[in-house]
N, C-alpha and C positions, 0 to 999 in steps of 0.2 A: 482632370477632375478636381473640382474645388472641395473645400473642407465639408460644406453642407451636403453635397452630393455623396461624398464618401460616408458620412454619418448615416444618411438615409439608406445607403446600400447595406451598411452593417446591420441596420435594424430589420431588414427583410429576412424572414424565416421561411424557408421552403419546406413544405410538408408533403410527402407523397400519400397516396390513398390508404396505405397500410396503417397510418397514424390513427385513422378513424375506425379501424376494424379491430374488434375484440375477438380473438380466436383462442381464448383460454377455455377450451371445451372441457367439460367434466363428464365422466362416465356416470350415468344416472339410471336408476332402476324405476320402472313403472309397472304397476300391477293392474290388470283389467280382468276381473273374474279369476279364472285359473291360469291366465296367461301372464307371464313375467317377461318384460322386455328391458334390455340394457342398451342404451345408445349414448352417443356423445352429443351434448348440447350445452348452450350457455344457461346460466342461472340469472343473468342480468343482460340487458340489451346493449348493443353497440350504439355509438352516437348517430349512426346512419339509419334513418327510419326504413331504408330499403333492405336492411338486414334483419328484419323481424323474424325471418325464417330460421335464425340460429337458435331461437327459443322454442319451447313447447308451450303453446297457449291454451287457455281454458277450453276453447272450442274443440281443440283436438282431443282433450281428455273427455269431453262430453260425447263426442262422436265415437271414441274408442269404447267407452262404457256401453253405448248403445249397440255397437257392432259385436262386442264380446257377448252380450246377452242374446244377440240374434245372429249368431255365427252361421246358422244354416243358410242364410240369404247370400253368403259369400261363396259357398261351396260350388265348385265348377265354373265360377265366373272369371271373365277377363275384366280387369279393373284398371282404370286410369285415375290417378289422383292429381288434382290441380293445386299448385301452391303447397307442395309437400313439406317444405322446410326441412327439418332434421329427419323426418321420415317416420315418426312414431306411429301414425295411422297406417301407412303402407306396410310397415314391418309387422304390425298386428295382423293385417289382412293376409300377409304371406303365409300365415299359419293355416289358412283355410282355403285359399284359392290357387289355381294353377298358373295364372299369368297376371303380372302386375307391373304397370309402368308408373313410376313416380316422376313428377315434373316440377320445375321451378324456373323462374325467369332470371334469377340472380346467380352469377357465376360463383361468387364466394359461398353462397348457400348450397349450390350444387356440389361443391367440394366436400362439405361435411355430410351431405346426403349420401354421396357415393362412399364415403368412409364408413358410414353406418350400414350401408348395404354390404360392404366387405366384412364388417364386424359381424353382421348377421350370418353371412356365409361361413366365416371362419369359426363361428361358435359351434358349427356342426349340430345345430339344433334339430332334433328329429321331427319337430313340429313344423319346420319350415318346408313347405312343399311347392312354393311358387317360383316361377321364372321371374326374378326381380331385375329391373333395369331402371335407369334414371336418364332423363333427357331434358334439354332446355326447352321451355315453352313460354313465350310471351303471349299473354292473352290478346286475341285479335290479330295476331301475326299469322297471316295465311300461309306463309312459307313454312313456319314451324309446324302448323297444323297439318299441312300437306305432307311434310316429311314423316310425321308420326303415322299418318294414315296410309302412307306407302308401305311402312313396316308392319302396320296392324290393319291390313286391308278389310278385315271383317269387323272392324270397330271394337267397341267394348260393351259389356253387359251393364257395367256400373261406372258412374263418374262420381268421385268423392271430392269434397272440399271442406276444410275445417278452419274457421276463423280467418277467412281470406277476403272479408268485405270491409275491413277497417278503413280503407281509403276509397272514398266515394267515387272519385274520378275513374277508378279501375273497374267499378262494378258493371257498367255497360259492356266493357270489353270482356269481362268474365262471362257474362251471359251470352254474348255473341259467340264465344269459344264453345261454351256448353251446347248452344243450339247447333253448331256445326258438327260436334261430336255425336249428339243425339240423332241427327239426321241420317247418319250412316246406317244405324240399326233400326230406323223407323221407330215404332212404338215398343221395341224390345229392349231399349236401354233406359236406365233410370239414373237420376241425378239426386244425390243426397248432400245437402249443405247444412253444416252445423256452424252456428256462430253465437257468440255471446254479445248481446246488444250493449253498446256503451253510450248510445245517445238516441233520443227519440227520432231525430232526423235520419239517422242511419237506418233504423228499423223501417221507417216510412219509405225511404228510398229503395230498399231491397224489396219491400212489398210491391212497389210500383213496377220495378223491373220484372218481377216474377209474373205480374199480371199482364205484361205487354205481349 
């Protein structure tokens, strides 16, 4: 090895994926009506856009405010949440419904989601009445959807999603997944999507998908 090759080799820095992951989670309190929730989440994003689920976004707060004011619609329901992230919406719903499945596609986000489910269970909150579970679900992935529907063969009464439309390329896959889940229960399943529009093109694109 000559001197130049040796210098080039010394300049190479190898970074594993953990370098780009911020897991400095903080126990954070959220209040929605009379419901107080504590969970672990980030207060600033990781450098990887795919880890947005580590934060609690405005759309989730918007949806939770709505659900807290209309909690009667959750009672007795079986619910699946898409793109659950840290789980703030699912944990709120667990105060009112008997069965709840939280999903996300990112393995790192699923770790904090499961930690928050454990935190919810360990708190021995008398308000928590749901059977809470978390599973991986990539939108449009038929294998993932089939596995979920094998476990929940009767489907779900309600599909929830909060601030999950920020990436336009994923929106068709999102609505494809929703369509498959809605089909199981026919007209007896509802989909509630909350999002905070950040661009006119995003708003128009979602309007187009919902009209198809």
